mmCIF file as gemmi writes it, N, C-alpha and C atoms, coordinates in Angstrom:
data_model
loop_
_atom_site.group_PDB
_atom_site.id
_atom_site.type_symbol
_atom_site.label_atom_id
_atom_site.label_alt_id
_atom_site.label_comp_id
_atom_site.label_asym_id
_atom_site.label_entity_id
_atom_site.label_seq_id
_atom_site.pdbx_PDB_ins_code
_atom_site.Cartn_x
_atom_site.Cartn_y
_atom_site.Cartn_z
_atom_site.occupancy
_atom_site.B_iso_or_equiv
_atom_site.pdbx_formal_charge
_atom_site.auth_seq_id
_atom_site.auth_asym_id
_atom_site.pdbx_PDB_model_num
ATOM 1 N N . MET Axp A 1 ? 19.828 6.507 -1.906 1 0 ? 1 A 1
ATOM 2 C CA . MET Axp A 1 ? 18.406 6.959 -1.619 1 0 ? 1 A 1
ATOM 3 C C . MET Axp A 1 ? 18.472 7.706 -0.443 1 0 ? 1 A 1
ATOM 4 N N . GLY Axp A 2 ? 17.688 9.192 -0.363 1 0 ? 2 A 1
ATOM 5 C CA . GLY Axp A 2 ? 17.512 9.83 0.298 1 0 ? 2 A 1
ATOM 6 C C . GLY Axp A 2 ? 17.116 9.512 2.111 1 0 ? 2 A 1
ATOM 7 N N . THR Axp A 3 ? 17.319 10.724 2.93 1 0 ? 3 A 1
ATOM 8 C CA . THR Axp A 3 ? 16.937 10.145 4.05 1 0 ? 3 A 1
ATOM 9 C C . THR Axp A 3 ? 15.214 9.839 4.168 1 0 ? 3 A 1
ATOM 10 N N . ILE Axp A 4 ? 14.753 10.899 3.223 1 0 ? 4 A 1
ATOM 11 C CA . ILE Axp A 4 ? 13.163 10.938 3.679 1 0 ? 4 A 1
ATOM 12 C C . ILE Axp A 4 ? 12.854 9.493 2.772 1 0 ? 4 A 1
ATOM 13 N N . GLY Axp A 5 ? 13.262 9.221 1.773 1 0 ? 5 A 1
ATOM 14 C CA . GLY Axp A 5 ? 12.545 8.215 0.97 1 0 ? 5 A 1
ATOM 15 C C . GLY Axp A 5 ? 13.04 7.165 1.745 1 0 ? 5 A 1
ATOM 16 N N . TYR Axp A 6 ? 14.464 6.938 2.223 1 0 ? 6 A 1
ATOM 17 C CA . TYR Axp A 6 ? 14.38 5.643 3.119 1 0 ? 6 A 1
ATOM 18 C C . TYR Axp A 6 ? 13.774 5.44 4.205 1 0 ? 6 A 1
ATOM 19 N N . ALA Axp A 7 ? 13.551 6.589 5.237 1 0 ? 7 A 1
ATOM 20 C CA . ALA Axp A 7 ? 12.332 6.342 6.422 1 0 ? 7 A 1
ATOM 21 C C . ALA Axp A 7 ? 11.201 6.229 5.756 1 0 ? 7 A 1
ATOM 22 N N . LEU Axp A 8 ? 10.753 6.816 4.914 1 0 ? 8 A 1
ATOM 23 C CA . LEU Axp A 8 ? 9.225 6.006 4.485 1 0 ? 8 A 1
ATOM 24 C C . LEU Axp A 8 ? 9.045 4.639 4.153 1 0 ? 8 A 1
ATOM 25 N N . TYR Axp A 9 ? 10.217 4.026 3.34 1 0 ? 9 A 1
ATOM 26 C CA . TYR Axp A 9 ? 9.926 2.702 2.7 1 0 ? 9 A 1
ATOM 27 C C . TYR Axp A 9 ? 10.165 2.166 4.252 1 0 ? 9 A 1
ATOM 28 N N . ARG Axp A 10 ? 10.88 2.031 4.895 1 0 ? 10 A 1
ATOM 29 C CA . ARG Axp A 10 ? 11.081 1.39 6.118 1 0 ? 10 A 1
ATOM 30 C C . ARG Axp A 10 ? 9.96 1.447 7.085 1 0 ? 10 A 1
ATOM 31 N N . LEU Axp A 11 ? 8.979 2.439 6.947 1 0 ? 11 A 1
ATOM 32 C CA . LEU Axp A 11 ? 8.019 2.648 7.602 1 0 ? 11 A 1
ATOM 33 C C . LEU Axp A 11 ? 6.978 1.975 7.224 1 0 ? 11 A 1
ATOM 34 N N . LEU Axp A 12 ? 7.019 1.909 5.607 1 0 ? 12 A 1
ATOM 35 C CA . LEU Axp A 12 ? 6.276 1.028 4.976 1 0 ? 12 A 1
ATOM 36 C C . LEU Axp A 12 ? 6.59 -0.548 5.795 1 0 ? 12 A 1
ATOM 37 N N . ASP Axp A 13 ? 7.612 -0.789 5.642 1 0 ? 13 A 1
ATOM 38 C CA . ASP Axp A 13 ? 7.658 -2.309 6.11 1 0 ? 13 A 1
ATOM 39 C C . ASP Axp A 13 ? 6.895 -2.634 7.416 1 0 ? 13 A 1
ATOM 40 N N . LEU Axp A 14 ? 7.39 -1.568 8.208 1 0 ? 14 A 1
ATOM 41 C CA . LEU Axp A 14 ? 7.012 -1.682 9.549 1 0 ? 14 A 1
ATOM 42 C C . LEU Axp A 14 ? 5.4 -1.644 9.239 1 0 ? 14 A 1
ATOM 43 N N . LEU Axp A 15 ? 5.081 -1.077 8.652 1 0 ? 15 A 1
ATOM 44 C CA . LEU Axp A 15 ? 3.23 -1.312 8.515 1 0 ? 15 A 1
ATOM 45 C C . LEU Axp A 15 ? 2.827 -2.985 8.169 1 0 ? 15 A 1
ATOM 46 N N . LEU Axp A 16 ? 3.843 -3.094 6.828 1 0 ? 16 A 1
ATOM 47 C CA . LEU Axp A 16 ? 3.552 -5.2 6.303 1 0 ? 16 A 1
ATOM 48 C C . LEU Axp A 16 ? 3.907 -5.883 7.488 1 0 ? 16 A 1
ATOM 49 N N . PHE Axp A 17 ? 4.93 -5.447 8.704 1 0 ? 17 A 1
ATOM 50 C CA . PHE Axp A 17 ? 4.933 -6.222 9.533 1 0 ? 17 A 1
ATOM 51 C C . PHE Axp A 17 ? 3.638 -5.938 10.745 1 0 ? 17 A 1
ATOM 52 N N . ILE Axp A 18 ? 3.598 -4.925 10.717 1 0 ? 18 A 1
ATOM 53 C CA . ILE Axp A 18 ? 1.944 -4.91 11.713 1 0 ? 18 A 1
ATOM 54 C C . ILE Axp A 18 ? 0.898 -5.78 10.885 1 0 ? 18 A 1
ATOM 55 N N . ILE Axp A 19 ? 0.757 -5.612 10.241 1 0 ? 19 A 1
ATOM 56 C CA . ILE Axp A 19 ? -0.302 -6.301 9.327 1 0 ? 19 A 1
ATOM 57 C C . ILE Axp A 19 ? -0.272 -8.14 9.409 1 0 ? 19 A 1
ATOM 58 N N . PHE Axp A 20 ? 1.177 -8.061 9.069 1 0 ? 20 A 1
ATOM 59 C CA . PHE Axp A 20 ? 1.047 -9.565 9.292 1 0 ? 20 A 1
ATOM 60 C C . PHE Axp A 20 ? 0.964 -10.286 10.715 1 0 ? 20 A 1
ATOM 61 N N . VAL Axp A 21 ? 1.566 -9.5 12.051 1 0 ? 21 A 1
ATOM 62 C CA . VAL Axp A 21 ? 1.305 -10.083 13.35 1 0 ? 21 A 1
ATOM 63 C C . VAL Axp A 21 ? -0.077 -9.867 13.352 1 0 ? 21 A 1
ATOM 64 N N . GLN Axp A 22 ? -0.599 -8.829 13.014 1 0 ? 22 A 1
ATOM 65 C CA . GLN Axp A 22 ? -2.049 -8.956 13.432 1 0 ? 22 A 1
ATOM 66 C C . GLN Axp A 22 ? -3.079 -10.133 12.758 1 0 ? 22 A 1
ATOM 67 N N . CYS Axp A 23 ? -2.082 -10.42 11.634 1 0 ? 23 A 1
ATOM 68 C CA . CYS Axp A 23 ? -3.429 -11.518 10.787 1 0 ? 23 A 1
ATOM 69 C C . CYS Axp A 23 ? -3.077 -12.972 11.967 1 0 ? 23 A 1
ATOM 70 N N . ILE Axp A 24 ? -2.006 -12.817 12.049 1 0 ? 24 A 1
ATOM 71 C CA . ILE Axp A 24 ? -1.574 -14.353 13.101 1 0 ? 24 A 1
ATOM 72 C C . ILE Axp A 24 ? -1.882 -14.077 14.138 1 0 ? 24 A 1
ATOM 73 N N . MET Axp A 25 ? -2.154 -13.074 14.789 1 0 ? 25 A 1
ATOM 74 C CA . MET Axp A 25 ? -2.838 -13.027 16.073 1 0 ? 25 A 1
ATOM 75 C C . MET Axp A 25 ? -4.647 -13.236 16.326 1 0 ? 25 A 1
ATOM 76 N N . THR Axp A 26 ? -4.909 -13.376 14.528 1 0 ? 26 A 1
ATOM 77 C CA . THR Axp A 26 ? -6.285 -13.682 14.657 1 0 ? 26 A 1
ATOM 78 C C . THR Axp A 26 ? -6.61 -15.076 14.42 1 0 ? 26 A 1
ATOM 79 N N . TRP Axp A 27 ? -5.314 -15.937 14.813 1 0 ? 27 A 1
ATOM 80 C CA . TRP Axp A 27 ? -5.645 -17.604 14.587 1 0 ? 27 A 1
ATOM 81 C C . TRP Axp A 27 ? -5.255 -18.027 15.805 1 0 ? 27 A 1
ATOM 82 N N . ILE Axp A 28 ? -4.872 -16.967 16.884 1 0 ? 28 A 1
ATOM 83 C CA . ILE Axp A 28 ? -4.714 -17.598 18.091 1 0 ? 28 A 1
ATOM 84 C C . ILE Axp A 28 ? -6.093 -17.369 18.975 1 0 ? 28 A 1
ATOM 85 N N . PRO Axp A 29 ? -6.569 -17.888 19.589 1 0 ? 29 A 1
ATOM 86 C CA . PRO Axp A 29 ? -7.873 -17.695 20.759 1 0 ? 29 A 1
ATOM 87 C C . PRO Axp A 29 ? -7.127 -17.042 21.894 1 0 ? 29 A 1
ATOM 88 N N . GLY Axp A 30 ? -8.288 -15.935 21.51 1 0 ? 30 A 1
ATOM 89 C CA . GLY Axp A 30 ? -8.364 -14.944 22.64 1 0 ? 30 A 1
ATOM 90 C C . GLY Axp A 30 ? -7.444 -13.827 22.755 1 0 ? 30 A 1
ATOM 91 N N . ALA Axp A 31 ? -6.573 -13.882 21.482 1 0 ? 31 A 1
ATOM 92 C CA . ALA Axp A 31 ? -5.511 -12.749 20.764 1 0 ? 31 A 1
ATOM 93 C C . ALA Axp A 31 ? -6.315 -11.724 20.644 1 0 ? 31 A 1
ATOM 94 N N . THR Axp A 32 ? -7.157 -11.865 19.869 1 0 ? 32 A 1
ATOM 95 C CA . THR Axp A 32 ? -8.133 -10.594 19.478 1 0 ? 32 A 1
ATOM 96 C C . THR Axp A 32 ? -8.921 -9.67 20.669 1 0 ? 32 A 1
ATOM 97 N N . GLN Axp A 33 ? -8.576 -10.119 21.637 1 0 ? 33 A 1
ATOM 98 C CA . GLN Axp A 33 ? -9.227 -9.31 23.157 1 0 ? 33 A 1
ATOM 99 C C . GLN Axp A 33 ? -8.355 -8.823 23.664 1 0 ? 33 A 1
ATOM 100 N N . THR Axp A 34 ? -6.646 -8.974 23.39 1 0 ? 34 A 1
ATOM 101 C CA . THR Axp A 34 ? -5.583 -7.825 24.325 1 0 ? 34 A 1
ATOM 102 C C . THR Axp A 34 ? -5.812 -6.838 23.788 1 0 ? 34 A 1
ATOM 103 N N . LYS Axp A 35 ? -5.085 -6.015 24.902 1 0 ? 35 A 1
ATOM 104 C CA . LYS Axp A 35 ? -4.322 -4.503 24.532 1 0 ? 35 A 1
ATOM 105 C C . LYS Axp A 35 ? -3.644 -4.424 23.061 1 0 ? 35 A 1
ATOM 106 N N . LEU Axp A 36 ? -2.716 -5.54 22.532 1 0 ? 36 A 1
ATOM 107 C CA . LEU Axp A 36 ? -1.975 -5.248 21.945 1 0 ? 36 A 1
ATOM 108 C C . LEU Axp A 36 ? -2.424 -5.378 20.384 1 0 ? 36 A 1
ATOM 109 N N . TYR Axp A 37 ? -3.442 -6.24 20.771 1 0 ? 37 A 1
ATOM 110 C CA . TYR Axp A 37 ? -4.582 -6.256 19.496 1 0 ? 37 A 1
ATOM 111 C C . TYR Axp A 37 ? -5.057 -5.015 19.065 1 0 ? 37 A 1
ATOM 112 N N . ASP Axp A 38 ? -5.719 -4.324 20.061 1 0 ? 38 A 1
ATOM 113 C CA . ASP Axp A 38 ? -6.431 -3.029 19.932 1 0 ? 38 A 1
ATOM 114 C C . ASP Axp A 38 ? -5.425 -1.951 19.275 1 0 ? 38 A 1
ATOM 115 N N . ILE Axp A 39 ? -4.111 -2.042 20.057 1 0 ? 39 A 1
ATOM 116 C CA . ILE Axp A 39 ? -3.014 -0.935 19.228 1 0 ? 39 A 1
ATOM 117 C C . ILE Axp A 39 ? -2.932 -1.123 18.255 1 0 ? 39 A 1
ATOM 118 N N . LEU Axp A 40 ? -2.469 -2.274 17.199 1 0 ? 40 A 1
ATOM 119 C CA . LEU Axp A 40 ? -2.257 -3.169 16.305 1 0 ? 40 A 1
ATOM 120 C C . LEU Axp A 40 ? -3.501 -2.282 15.247 1 0 ? 40 A 1
ATOM 121 N N . SER Axp A 41 ? -4.832 -2.915 15.389 1 0 ? 41 A 1
ATOM 122 C CA . SER Axp A 41 ? -6.222 -2.566 14.914 1 0 ? 41 A 1
ATOM 123 C C . SER Axp A 41 ? -6.181 -1.196 14.876 1 0 ? 41 A 1
ATOM 124 N N . THR Axp A 42 ? -5.639 -0.232 15.71 1 0 ? 42 A 1
ATOM 125 C CA . THR Axp A 42 ? -5.896 1.398 15.701 1 0 ? 42 A 1
ATOM 126 C C . THR Axp A 42 ? -4.785 1.761 14.653 1 0 ? 42 A 1
ATOM 127 N N . ILE Axp A 43 ? -3.563 0.861 14.28 1 0 ? 43 A 1
ATOM 128 C CA . ILE Axp A 43 ? -2.368 1.699 13.36 1 0 ? 43 A 1
ATOM 129 C C . ILE Axp A 43 ? -3.378 1.062 11.697 1 0 ? 43 A 1
ATOM 130 N N . THR Axp A 44 ? -3.774 -0.373 12.16 1 0 ? 44 A 1
ATOM 131 C CA . THR Axp A 44 ? -3.832 -0.894 10.183 1 0 ? 44 A 1
ATOM 132 C C . THR Axp A 44 ? -5.539 -0.674 9.911 1 0 ? 44 A 1
ATOM 133 N N . ASP Axp A 45 ? -6.194 -0.187 10.795 1 0 ? 45 A 1
ATOM 134 C CA . ASP Axp A 45 ? -7.955 0.083 10.5 1 0 ? 45 A 1
ATOM 135 C C . ASP Axp A 45 ? -8.108 1.215 9.299 1 0 ? 45 A 1
ATOM 136 N N . PRO Axp A 46 ? -7.202 2.321 9.658 1 0 ? 46 A 1
ATOM 137 C CA . PRO Axp A 46 ? -7.618 3.283 8.585 1 0 ? 46 A 1
ATOM 138 C C . PRO Axp A 46 ? -7.02 2.597 7.061 1 0 ? 46 A 1
ATOM 139 N N . ILE Axp A 47 ? -6.4 2.14 6.928 1 0 ? 47 A 1
ATOM 140 C CA . ILE Axp A 47 ? -5.836 1.494 5.913 1 0 ? 47 A 1
ATOM 141 C C . ILE Axp A 47 ? -6.501 0.343 4.866 1 0 ? 47 A 1
ATOM 142 N N . GLN Axp A 48 ? -6.84 -0.225 6.412 1 0 ? 48 A 1
ATOM 143 C CA . GLN Axp A 48 ? -7.677 -1.985 5.889 1 0 ? 48 A 1
ATOM 144 C C . GLN Axp A 48 ? -8.948 -1.616 6.148 1 0 ? 48 A 1
ATOM 145 N N . ASP Axp A 49 ? -9.472 -0.655 6.732 1 0 ? 49 A 1
ATOM 146 C CA . ASP Axp A 49 ? -11.18 -0.258 6.346 1 0 ? 49 A 1
ATOM 147 C C . ASP Axp A 49 ? -11.764 0.247 5.173 1 0 ? 49 A 1
ATOM 148 N N . PRO Axp A 50 ? -11.323 0.935 4.163 1 0 ? 50 A 1
ATOM 149 C CA . PRO Axp A 50 ? -11.875 1.325 2.804 1 0 ? 50 A 1
ATOM 150 C C . PRO Axp A 50 ? -11.401 -0.013 2.108 1 0 ? 50 A 1
ATOM 151 N N . ILE Axp A 51 ? -10.252 -0.701 2.25 1 0 ? 51 A 1
ATOM 152 C CA . ILE Axp A 51 ? -10.363 -2.291 1.584 1 0 ? 51 A 1
ATOM 153 C C . ILE Axp A 51 ? -11.18 -3.148 1.667 1 0 ? 51 A 1
ATOM 154 N N . ARG Axp A 52 ? -11.373 -3.148 3.111 1 0 ? 52 A 1
ATOM 155 C CA . ARG Axp A 52 ? -12.636 -4.016 3.31 1 0 ? 52 A 1
ATOM 156 C C . ARG Axp A 52 ? -13.728 -3.504 3.104 1 0 ? 52 A 1
ATOM 157 N N . SER Axp A 53 ? -14.769 -2.662 2.401 1 0 ? 53 A 1
ATOM 158 C CA . SER Axp A 53 ? -15.432 -2.29 1.826 1 0 ? 53 A 1
ATOM 159 C C . SER Axp A 53 ? -15.645 -2.561 0.615 1 0 ? 53 A 1
ATOM 160 N N . VAL Axp A 54 ? -14.308 -2.102 -0.052 1 0 ? 54 A 1
ATOM 161 C CA . VAL Axp A 54 ? -14.466 -2.798 -1.479 1 0 ? 54 A 1
ATOM 162 C C . VAL Axp A 54 ? -14.375 -4.138 -2.087 1 0 ? 54 A 1
ATOM 163 N N . VAL Axp A 55 ? -13.391 -5.158 -0.893 1 0 ? 55 A 1
ATOM 164 C CA . VAL Axp A 55 ? -13.431 -6.378 -1.333 1 0 ? 55 A 1
ATOM 165 C C . VAL Axp A 55 ? -14.85 -6.863 -1.092 1 0 ? 55 A 1
ATOM 166 N N . TYR Axp A 56 ? -15.637 -6.393 0.542 1 0 ? 56 A 1
ATOM 167 C CA . TYR Axp A 56 ? -16.837 -7.215 0.504 1 0 ? 56 A 1
ATOM 168 C C . TYR Axp A 56 ? -17.962 -6.844 -0.647 1 0 ? 56 A 1
ATOM 169 N N . ARG Axp A 57 ? -17.944 -5.422 -1.105 1 0 ? 57 A 1
ATOM 170 C CA . ARG Axp A 57 ? -18.567 -4.828 -2.094 1 0 ? 57 A 1
ATOM 171 C C . ARG Axp A 57 ? -18.646 -6.212 -3.003 1 0 ? 57 A 1
ATOM 172 N N . TYR Axp A 58 ? -17.606 -6.709 -3.619 1 0 ? 58 A 1
ATOM 173 C CA . TYR Axp A 58 ? -17.057 -7.615 -4.85 1 0 ? 58 A 1
ATOM 174 C C . TYR Axp A 58 ? -17.109 -8.873 -4.266 1 0 ? 58 A 1
ATOM 175 N N . LEU Axp A 59 ? -16.872 -9.318 -3.024 1 0 ? 59 A 1
ATOM 176 C CA . LEU Axp A 59 ? -15.968 -10.937 -3.328 1 0 ? 59 A 1
ATOM 177 C C . LEU Axp A 59 ? -17.097 -10.974 -1.781 1 0 ? 59 A 1
ATOM 178 N N . ASN Axp A 60 ? -18.133 -11.555 -1.856 1 0 ? 60 A 1
ATOM 179 C CA . ASN Axp A 60 ? -18.871 -11.437 -0.476 1 0 ? 60 A 1
ATOM 180 C C . ASN Axp A 60 ? -18.627 -13.129 0.122 1 0 ? 60 A 1
ATOM 181 N N . SER Axp A 61 ? -17.466 -13.318 0.929 1 0 ? 61 A 1
ATOM 182 C CA . SER Axp A 61 ? -17.331 -14.652 1.085 1 0 ? 61 A 1
ATOM 183 C C . SER Axp A 61 ? -16.835 -14.503 2.531 1 0 ? 61 A 1
ATOM 184 N N . PRO Axp A 62 ? -16.557 -15.992 3.428 1 0 ? 62 A 1
ATOM 185 C CA . PRO Axp A 62 ? -16.288 -15.683 4.397 1 0 ? 62 A 1
ATOM 186 C C . PRO Axp A 62 ? -15.166 -15.731 4.891 1 0 ? 62 A 1
ATOM 187 N N . LEU Axp A 63 ? -13.881 -15.438 3.816 1 0 ? 63 A 1
ATOM 188 C CA . LEU Axp A 63 ? -12.745 -15.582 3.998 1 0 ? 63 A 1
ATOM 189 C C . LEU Axp A 63 ? -12.166 -13.869 3.681 1 0 ? 63 A 1
ATOM 190 N N . ASP Axp A 64 ? -11.715 -13.649 4.772 1 0 ? 64 A 1
ATOM 191 C CA . ASP Axp A 64 ? -11.402 -11.925 4.796 1 0 ? 64 A 1
ATOM 192 C C . ASP Axp A 64 ? -9.986 -11.882 3.87 1 0 ? 64 A 1
ATOM 193 N N . ILE Axp A 65 ? -9.727 -11.205 2.87 1 0 ? 65 A 1
ATOM 194 C CA . ILE Axp A 65 ? -8.941 -11.15 2.068 1 0 ? 65 A 1
ATOM 195 C C . ILE Axp A 65 ? -7.821 -9.523 2.264 1 0 ? 65 A 1
ATOM 196 N N . THR Axp A 66 ? -8.52 -9.327 3.047 1 0 ? 66 A 1
ATOM 197 C CA . THR Axp A 66 ? -8.045 -7.712 3.06 1 0 ? 66 A 1
ATOM 198 C C . THR Axp A 66 ? -6.541 -7.584 3.267 1 0 ? 66 A 1
ATOM 199 N N . PRO Axp A 67 ? -6.115 -8.182 4.343 1 0 ? 67 A 1
ATOM 200 C CA . PRO Axp A 67 ? -4.537 -8.008 4.53 1 0 ? 67 A 1
ATOM 201 C C . PRO Axp A 67 ? -3.869 -8.224 3.16 1 0 ? 67 A 1
ATOM 202 N N . ILE Axp A 68 ? -4.093 -9.069 2.087 1 0 ? 68 A 1
ATOM 203 C CA . ILE Axp A 68 ? -3.293 -9.578 1.454 1 0 ? 68 A 1
ATOM 204 C C . ILE Axp A 68 ? -3.624 -8.263 0.339 1 0 ? 68 A 1
ATOM 205 N N . VAL Axp A 69 ? -4.717 -7.567 0.012 1 0 ? 69 A 1
ATOM 206 C CA . VAL Axp A 69 ? -4.907 -6.617 -0.638 1 0 ? 69 A 1
ATOM 207 C C . VAL Axp A 69 ? -4.063 -5.154 0.084 1 0 ? 69 A 1
ATOM 208 N N . ALA Axp A 70 ? -4.171 -5.362 1.086 1 0 ? 70 A 1
ATOM 209 C CA . ALA Axp A 70 ? -3.275 -4.145 1.533 1 0 ? 70 A 1
ATOM 210 C C . ALA Axp A 70 ? -1.721 -4.491 1.189 1 0 ? 70 A 1
ATOM 211 N N . PHE Axp A 71 ? -1.49 -5.688 1.917 1 0 ? 71 A 1
ATOM 212 C CA . PHE Axp A 71 ? -0.041 -5.911 1.513 1 0 ? 71 A 1
ATOM 213 C C . PHE Axp A 71 ? 0.639 -6.063 0.242 1 0 ? 71 A 1
ATOM 214 N N . PHE Axp A 72 ? -0.304 -6.154 -0.739 1 0 ? 72 A 1
ATOM 215 C CA . PHE Axp A 72 ? 0.214 -5.883 -2.14 1 0 ? 72 A 1
ATOM 216 C C . PHE Axp A 72 ? 0.077 -4.24 -2.631 1 0 ? 72 A 1
ATOM 217 N N . LEU Axp A 73 ? -0.848 -3.852 -2.236 1 0 ? 73 A 1
ATOM 218 C CA . LEU Axp A 73 ? -0.77 -2.124 -2.044 1 0 ? 73 A 1
ATOM 219 C C . LEU Axp A 73 ? 0.357 -1.695 -1.69 1 0 ? 73 A 1
ATOM 220 N N . ILE Axp A 74 ? 0.551 -1.909 -0.331 1 0 ? 74 A 1
ATOM 221 C CA . ILE Axp A 74 ? 1.696 -1.172 0.206 1 0 ? 74 A 1
ATOM 222 C C . ILE Axp A 74 ? 2.989 -1.923 -0.328 1 0 ? 74 A 1
ATOM 223 N N . ARG Axp A 75 ? 3.109 -2.82 -1.048 1 0 ? 75 A 1
ATOM 224 C CA . ARG Axp A 75 ? 4.716 -3.069 -1.68 1 0 ? 75 A 1
ATOM 225 C C . ARG Axp A 75 ? 4.056 -2.505 -3.299 1 0 ? 75 A 1
ATOM 226 N N . ILE Axp A 76 ? 3.476 -2.271 -3.382 1 0 ? 76 A 1
ATOM 227 C CA . ILE Axp A 76 ? 3.454 -0.905 -4.797 1 0 ? 76 A 1
ATOM 228 C C . ILE Axp A 76 ? 3.681 -0.011 -4.585 1 0 ? 76 A 1
ATOM 229 N N . VAL Axp A 77 ? 3.384 0.909 -3.21 1 0 ? 77 A 1
ATOM 230 C CA . VAL Axp A 77 ? 3.597 2.423 -2.26 1 0 ? 77 A 1
ATOM 231 C C . VAL Axp A 77 ? 4.929 2.175 -2.162 1 0 ? 77 A 1
ATOM 232 N N . GLN Axp A 78 ? 5.875 1.205 -1.894 1 0 ? 78 A 1
ATOM 233 C CA . GLN Axp A 78 ? 7.41 1.208 -1.45 1 0 ? 78 A 1
ATOM 234 C C . GLN Axp A 78 ? 8.014 1.142 -3.452 1 0 ? 78 A 1
ATOM 235 N N . ARG Axp A 79 ? 7.289 0.411 -4.234 1 0 ? 79 A 1
ATOM 236 C CA . ARG Axp A 79 ? 7.973 0.581 -5.429 1 0 ? 79 A 1
ATOM 237 C C . ARG Axp A 79 ? 7.894 1.948 -5.867 1 0 ? 79 A 1
ATOM 238 N N . VAL Axp A 80 ? 6.708 2.211 -5.594 1 0 ? 80 A 1
ATOM 239 C CA . VAL Axp A 80 ? 6.825 3.978 -6.296 1 0 ? 80 A 1
ATOM 240 C C . VAL Axp A 80 ? 7.82 5.166 -5.324 1 0 ? 80 A 1
ATOM 241 N N . VAL Axp A 81 ? 7.987 4.617 -4.264 1 0 ? 81 A 1
ATOM 242 C CA . VAL Axp A 81 ? 8.764 5.405 -3.412 1 0 ? 81 A 1
ATOM 243 C C . VAL Axp A 81 ? 10.465 5.11 -3.519 1 0 ? 81 A 1
ATOM 244 N N . LEU Axp A 82 ? 10.471 3.898 -3.941 1 0 ? 82 A 1
ATOM 245 C CA . LEU Axp A 82 ? 11.912 3.492 -4.399 1 0 ? 82 A 1
ATOM 246 C C . LEU Axp A 82 ? 12.14 4.209 -5.877 1 0 ? 82 A 1
ATOM 247 N N . MET Axp A 83 ? 11.231 4.696 -6.962 1 0 ? 83 A 1
ATOM 248 C CA . MET Axp A 83 ? 11.556 5.02 -7.957 1 0 ? 83 A 1
ATOM 249 C C . MET Axp A 83 ? 11.431 6.475 -8.188 1 0 ? 83 A 1
ATOM 250 N N . VAL Axp A 84 ? 10.724 7.471 -6.854 1 0 ? 84 A 1
ATOM 251 C CA . VAL Axp A 84 ? 10.604 8.874 -6.869 1 0 ? 84 A 1
ATOM 252 C C . VAL Axp A 84 ? 12.418 9.332 -6.44 1 0 ? 84 A 1
ATOM 253 N N . PHE Axp A 85 ? 12.344 8.476 -4.928 1 0 ? 85 A 1
ATOM 254 C CA . PHE Axp A 85 ? 13.103 8.77 -4.189 1 0 ? 85 A 1
ATOM 255 C C . PHE Axp A 85 ? 15.056 8.493 -4.351 1 0 ? 85 A 1
ATOM 256 N N . TRP Axp A 86 ? 14.498 7.503 -5.697 1 0 ? 86 A 1
ATOM 257 C CA . TRP Axp A 86 ? 16.168 6.69 -5.891 1 0 ? 86 A 1
ATOM 258 C C . TRP Axp A 86 ? 16.968 7.64 -6.694 1 0 ? 86 A 1
């Protein structure tokens, strides 16, 4: 895999990690009011907000599955990156 493909793949890995950390922080009381959470939200909101609007349109539940859907979509993009740059 070339340098661009590898960098893109690792960038998507980092994005998955950030989404995971943000999900864990929502379970900790008071963690959503921290500067770290604001920074993570700034990174992930452009990805999760469109997904969230579609999910809420079709699944109106108190459980936010947006990070799960985002995780799977990012993994699909990673597979495409592997196929294109391999």
